[in-house]
Every structure is written in C-alpha cells, then in structure tokens.
Backbone as CSV, one residue per row, in Angstrom:
resi,resn,N_x,N_y,N_z,CA_x,CA_y,CA_z,C_x,C_y,C_z
1,GLU,73.967,-85.755,79.988,74.217,-85.922,78.433,72.293,-86.168,78.105
2,ARG,72.855,-85.701,76.454,71.243,-85.882,75.618,70.837,-87.357,74.930
3,ALA,69.575,-86.955,75.466,68.651,-88.413,75.488,69.001,-88.736,74.196
4,ASP,68.592,-88.089,73.533,68.868,-88.990,71.524,69.941,-88.964,70.816
5,CYS,70.951,-89.203,72.096,72.283,-89.189,72.151,72.356,-90.856,72.137
6,ALA,71.938,-90.871,73.504,72.018,-92.596,74.123,72.262,-93.191,72.989
7,VAL,73.091,-94.692,73.684,73.276,-95.742,72.253,72.582,-96.675,73.505
8,ASP,72.095,-97.883,73.730,72.082,-99.211,74.439,72.885,-99.649,74.274
9,VAL,72.966,-100.764,75.860,74.156,-101.374,75.540,74.555,-102.393,74.663
10,PRO,73.404,-103.115,73.996,73.697,-104.196,71.691,74.053,-103.082,71.802
11,THR,73.674,-102.413,71.903,74.155,-101.186,70.296,74.828,-101.187,70.268
12,ALA,76.318,-100.691,71.675,77.647,-100.434,72.018,78.588,-100.777,71.701
13,LYS,78.406,-102.174,71.823,78.819,-103.225,72.405,79.106,-103.875,70.360
14,ARG,78.110,-103.157,69.878,78.705,-103.578,68.147,78.986,-102.800,67.533
15,ILE,78.774,-101.386,67.644,80.286,-100.477,67.753,81.570,-100.451,67.410
16,CYS,81.780,-101.027,68.874,82.695,-100.488,69.707,83.428,-102.103,69.011
17,MET,82.879,-102.967,68.766,83.614,-104.082,68.052,83.604,-104.611,66.680
18,GLU,83.853,-103.148,66.447,83.941,-103.191,64.991,84.880,-102.878,64.076
19,ALA,86.095,-103.132,63.276,87.249,-102.192,63.390,86.465,-101.023,62.241
20,PRO,87.770,-100.061,62.682,88.323,-99.095,62.394,87.819,-98.594,60.442
21,GLU,87.939,-97.458,60.148,86.931,-97.717,58.248,87.613,-96.527,58.525
22,GLN,88.525,-96.199,57.391,89.038,-95.153,56.841,87.986,-93.730,55.644
23,GLY,87.725,-95.590,55.667,86.638,-94.820,54.134,87.487,-94.325,52.723
24,PRO,86.248,-94.791,51.281,86.627,-94.124,50.296,87.610,-93.194,50.207
25,CYS,86.868,-92.541,50.765,87.667,-90.933,50.457,88.970,-90.180,50.952
26,ARG,88.874,-88.741,50.360,90.630,-89.271,50.601,91.233,-88.585,51.677
27,GLY,90.093,-87.576,52.563,90.325,-86.037,53.624,91.356,-87.254,54.413
28,LEU,91.552,-86.365,55.623,92.553,-86.328,56.802,91.510,-86.422,57.786
29,TYR,90.942,-86.361,58.887,90.640,-86.062,59.482,90.760,-86.999,60.670
30,ARG,91.058,-86.555,62.544,91.244,-87.118,62.611,90.010,-87.953,63.481
31,ARG,90.292,-89.055,63.648,89.160,-89.149,64.479,89.584,-90.296,65.846
32,TRP,88.397,-91.094,66.255,88.900,-91.721,67.510,88.083,-92.937,67.456
33,ALA,88.145,-94.276,67.556,87.454,-95.933,67.628,87.975,-96.470,68.321
34,PHE,87.521,-97.178,68.904,87.724,-98.282,69.682,88.489,-99.467,69.222
35,ALA,89.387,-99.474,70.112,90.530,-100.821,69.205,90.364,-101.788,70.459
36,ALA,89.203,-103.083,70.725,89.253,-104.291,71.070,90.405,-104.815,71.249
37,ALA,91.206,-105.427,71.054,92.381,-105.562,70.799,93.044,-104.831,72.131
38,LYS,93.293,-103.688,71.768,93.385,-103.362,73.097,93.643,-102.679,74.391
39,GLY,91.855,-102.307,74.020,91.037,-102.017,74.925,90.653,-100.867,75.695
40,MET,91.526,-100.612,74.360,90.769,-98.715,74.481,90.462,-97.664,73.327
41,CYS,90.268,-96.729,73.332,90.561,-95.671,72.055,91.661,-95.235,71.832
42,VAL,91.733,-95.290,69.967,93.135,-95.361,69.323,92.852,-93.940,68.305
43,PRO,93.192,-93.222,68.156,93.750,-92.045,67.184,93.510,-92.772,65.686
44,PHE,92.839,-92.405,64.620,92.896,-92.980,63.166,92.744,-92.073,62.749
45,ASN,93.255,-91.923,60.961,93.184,-91.238,59.768,91.321,-91.944,59.307
46,TYR,90.604,-90.821,59.807,89.210,-90.892,58.276,88.929,-90.126,57.633
47,GLY,88.492,-90.804,55.713,89.057,-90.548,55.032,87.536,-88.875,54.965
48,GLY,86.706,-88.698,55.478,85.882,-88.484,55.179,84.021,-88.277,55.212
49,CYS,83.871,-89.833,54.282,82.522,-90.152,53.979,82.761,-91.782,53.909
50,ARG,81.720,-92.388,53.670,80.945,-93.621,54.726,81.722,-94.110,55.636
51,GLY,83.303,-95.192,56.087,83.137,-95.925,56.640,81.751,-96.892,57.568
52,ASN,81.601,-96.894,59.446,80.966,-97.013,60.209,80.644,-96.651,61.095
53,ARG,80.668,-96.971,62.327,80.306,-95.981,63.395,81.058,-95.746,64.385
54,ASN,82.054,-97.092,64.391,83.772,-97.113,65.487,84.076,-95.781,64.986
55,ASN,83.074,-94.631,65.032,84.216,-93.006,64.757,83.775,-92.440,65.514
56,PHE,84.681,-91.908,66.593,83.897,-90.472,67.339,85.159,-89.132,66.803
57,ILE,83.753,-88.096,67.308,85.056,-87.620,67.120,86.382,-87.039,67.732
58,SER,86.128,-87.685,69.217,86.777,-87.488,70.454,86.831,-88.355,71.700
59,GLN,88.592,-88.060,71.774,88.767,-90.124,72.945,87.940,-89.622,73.270
60,ASP,86.613,-88.335,74.320,85.677,-88.755,75.359,84.610,-89.599,74.801
61,ASP,84.016,-89.164,73.329,83.097,-89.622,73.033,83.348,-91.527,72.477
62,CYS,84.399,-91.353,72.102,84.972,-92.974,71.751,84.460,-93.351,73.358
63,LEU,84.691,-93.128,74.812,84.869,-94.244,75.272,83.736,-93.941,76.875
64,SER,82.574,-92.194,75.870,81.646,-92.428,76.866,80.743,-93.801,75.950
65,THR,81.140,-93.623,75.320,79.883,-95.146,74.098,80.612,-96.332,73.815
66,CYS,81.962,-96.892,74.463,82.984,-98.159,74.589,82.937,-98.553,75.597
67,SER,82.647,-97.255,77.192,83.021,-98.007,78.560,82.547,-99.109,78.842
68,VAL,81.583,-99.612,77.978,80.370,-100.663,78.486,81.030,-102.006,78.268
69,ILE,82.401,-101.909,77.184,82.578,-102.629,77.306,84.421,-102.918,78.084
70,LEU,84.395,-102.217,78.622,86.213,-102.013,79.438,84.457,-102.741,81.116
71,GLY,83.580,-102.817,81.097,83.091,-102.842,82.428,82.242,-102.071,83.180
72,ILE,82.727,-100.432,82.727,82.983,-98.831,83.102,82.020,-98.628,83.353
C-alpha cells in the first residue's frame, strides 16, 4: 500500500459516515460508497464532479478505507 494514500482512522470514519453525493454534473459513473446503515460498500451513480469523499473507484478501495467502521 502506498503511504501517500493512507488515511488515518478518524479521517476514514468521517469519510465513510458521509452520505454519498451524486454531485451536480450529469455524467453517469459507477462508483462505490460505504452505506453506514447497511454496514457495507454499495454502488451508486456519480455525476462526475463535486460530491464528497465517500466516493471510491472500486469496492475494494471502499472496503480498504471503510473497514475501520466494520472493525476489520
């Protein structure tokens, strides 16, 4: 894992507890976000701009950041 991509635990928790945001743009990109209510990473449609940090390219990226929420 690259050190410059590492996220500390408090930051990871803040990111993963944000509700995913599609953003105002009209693109249609499949991304992954942590759904706190479900306790898992789920796909969502990202518009391509803005949004927030609970927005991952892959399910694996989502899980690697948000596993701290799950205690793994």
